[in-house]
C-alpha positions as CSV (number, residue, x, y, z in Angstrom):
1,S,181.3,233.0,55.8
2,P,178.0,235.1,55.1
3,V,176.4,233.0,52.6
4,A,176.4,230.1,55.4
5,A,175.0,232.2,57.7
6,G,172.4,233.4,55.2
7,L,172.0,229.3,54.6
8,G,171.6,229.2,57.8
9,T,169.1,231.8,58.7
10,L,166.6,230.3,55.9
11,L,166.8,226.7,56.6
12,G,166.2,227.6,60.4
13,S,163.0,229.5,59.8
14,T,161.5,226.8,58.4
15,V,161.6,224.7,61.4
16,P,158.9,224.5,63.8
17,V,159.6,226.9,67.1
18,N,159.0,224.0,69.8
19,E,161.7,222.0,68.3
20,R,163.9,224.4,67.3
21,Y,165.7,224.3,71.1
22,K,167.0,220.5,70.0
23,K,167.7,221.2,66.4
24,L,169.0,224.4,65.8
25,T,172.7,224.3,67.1
26,P,175.9,225.4,64.6
27,A,176.4,221.7,64.8
28,S,173.3,220.8,63.2
29,M,173.5,223.2,61.0
30,K,177.1,222.4,59.9
31,Q,175.7,219.3,59.9
32,V,173.1,219.1,57.4
33,L,175.3,221.6,54.8
34,I,177.7,219.9,55.0
35,E,175.9,216.3,54.1
36,G,173.5,218.3,51.9
37,A,176.5,219.8,49.5
38,N,177.4,218.8,46.3
39,R,180.7,217.6,45.5
40,I,182.3,219.5,42.7
41,P,183.5,217.1,39.7
42,H,187.1,217.2,39.0
43,E,188.4,218.9,42.0
44,S,190.3,218.0,45.4
45,I,188.5,217.9,48.8
46,Y,191.2,221.5,49.6
47,V,189.9,223.1,46.8
48,Q,186.3,222.8,47.5
49,G,185.4,221.7,50.7
50,P,182.6,219.7,51.1
51,G,181.1,221.2,47.5
52,T,178.1,224.1,46.3
53,A,175.1,224.3,49.0
54,N,172.0,222.7,48.0
55,L,169.5,224.3,50.1
56,L,167.1,222.1,49.4
57,R,168.8,219.0,50.6
58,S,170.0,220.5,53.4
59,F,166.5,221.5,54.3
60,E,165.4,217.8,54.0
61,L,168.2,216.8,56.0
62,L,167.2,219.0,58.8
63,Q,163.5,217.9,58.8
64,R,164.9,214.6,60.4
65,Y,167.1,215.7,61.7
66,E,168.4,213.8,65.6
67,P,171.8,214.9,67.4
68,R,174.6,213.0,66.4
69,V,178.1,212.9,65.7
70,S,179.8,213.0,62.3
71,V,183.1,213.6,60.3
72,F,183.8,215.4,57.6
73,P,185.0,214.2,55.6
74,K,182.6,211.4,56.0
75,R,184.6,209.0,54.3
76,I,188.5,208.6,53.0
77,D,188.9,206.8,49.8
78,M,192.0,206.9,47.8
79,S,190.7,205.4,45.0
80,D,188.8,208.9,44.6
81,E,191.9,209.9,42.8
82,E,191.0,213.6,41.8
83,Y,188.9,214.0,45.4
84,M,191.6,212.7,47.4
85,W,194.6,214.9,45.7
86,P,197.6,214.9,46.7
87,H,197.2,212.3,49.0
88,T,196.6,210.0,46.0
89,R,199.8,210.8,44.4
90,T,202.2,209.4,47.4
91,P,201.8,205.3,47.9
92,L,202.1,204.3,51.3
93,Y,204.7,202.0,51.6
94,A,205.9,199.9,54.1
95,S,209.0,202.0,56.5
96,G,207.4,205.1,54.4
97,M,206.5,208.8,55.9
98,P,202.8,207.6,57.0
99,L,200.0,209.4,55.3
100,M,198.7,212.2,57.8
101,L,194.5,213.2,57.6
102,N,192.8,215.5,59.8
103,L,189.4,215.0,60.5
104,T,186.4,217.4,61.7
105,V,184.8,216.3,64.4
106,I,181.1,217.5,64.5
107,N,179.6,217.0,67.9
108,G,175.6,217.7,67.3
109,L,174.9,215.9,70.7
110,G,176.0,219.2,72.4
111,A,178.7,222.4,73.0
112,T,180.9,219.7,74.7
113,G,182.1,216.5,74.3
114,Y,185.0,214.4,74.6
115,F,186.3,211.3,73.2
116,K,185.2,208.0,75.6
117,E,188.4,206.1,74.8
118,A,190.9,206.8,72.0
119,P,189.8,205.7,68.2
120,K,190.5,201.8,67.0
121,W,191.2,201.3,63.1
122,I,189.1,198.2,62.9
123,P,190.0,196.4,59.1
124,S,187.6,194.8,56.3
125,N,189.9,193.1,54.1
126,A,193.2,191.7,54.4
127,L,194.9,194.7,53.4
128,G,193.3,196.3,56.4
129,T,195.2,194.0,58.6
130,L,198.6,195.3,57.3
131,L,197.9,199.0,58.3
132,S,199.2,200.6,61.5
133,F,197.0,203.7,62.6
134,Q,197.9,206.4,65.3
135,F,195.3,209.1,66.3
136,E,195.6,212.2,67.9
137,F,192.7,214.2,69.0
138,S,191.1,217.3,70.8
139,E,191.1,216.4,74.6
140,V,187.6,218.4,74.8
141,L,185.4,219.0,71.8
142,W,184.4,223.0,72.5
143,P,182.2,224.5,70.7
144,W,180.8,221.7,68.8
145,N,183.7,220.2,66.8
146,G,187.1,219.0,67.2
147,Y,189.5,217.3,65.2
148,L,190.7,213.1,64.6
149,A,194.3,213.1,63.1
150,L,194.8,210.0,61.6
151,F,198.6,209.0,61.1
152,V,198.5,205.3,58.4
153,H,201.7,203.4,58.9
154,A,202.2,199.9,56.0
155,K,203.2,197.2,58.5
156,E,206.6,195.6,57.3
157,A,204.8,192.5,56.4
158,A,203.0,195.0,53.6
159,R,206.5,195.5,51.6
160,Y,205.4,193.3,48.6
161,Q,201.6,193.5,49.1
162,S,199.8,195.9,46.6
163,G,195.8,197.2,46.4
164,F,193.5,198.8,48.6
165,A,193.2,198.5,52.0
166,R,189.5,198.9,53.8
167,G,188.0,199.4,57.3
168,T,186.5,202.1,59.7
169,V,187.8,204.2,62.4
170,T,185.4,203.9,65.6
171,F,185.2,206.1,68.1
172,R,182.5,206.7,70.9
173,I,181.6,211.0,72.3
174,H,180.6,211.4,75.0
175,S,178.6,214.8,75.8
176,P,176.3,216.2,78.8
177,P,173.1,216.2,77.8
178,F,171.0,219.0,77.0
179,P,169.6,221.0,80.0
180,G,166.0,219.1,80.7
181,E,167.1,215.5,79.7
């Protein structure tokens, strides 16, 4: 959008010339704008995206930026009912339809990249072990981003359970080095 382009231009002008080659990429601008944004109270992710721009916070993030991979949204919290609506209106049942979510993978490491291996679900509580994950993802992250689709199923052993499952989805991205590295 024109607003994001203007914000990116303002932010880019604050980076010293000798650091611009590694710090100023489409991915770094997207990362600091998303991570710097203020969430809008009482609105779904589908209404607000990352929220409203916070130029000062994005500036602070850019000043200490190191190339990396990130995802949006960075966290899936089904207890945040307003933000994750409409997904929070449909409980996850054993033998029911899976919860389907798409994440944007932002590759600040380079214009291209790929998943080194399939993503993994690592449960961190007992209910987390009762979930089954399937993943689909971009074969190539180009240019600067791709997708990670999550299909979450409750296993049959979860049929009489309730509560919140916790865990982490992990993955590794490989990108060719910047010229000169």
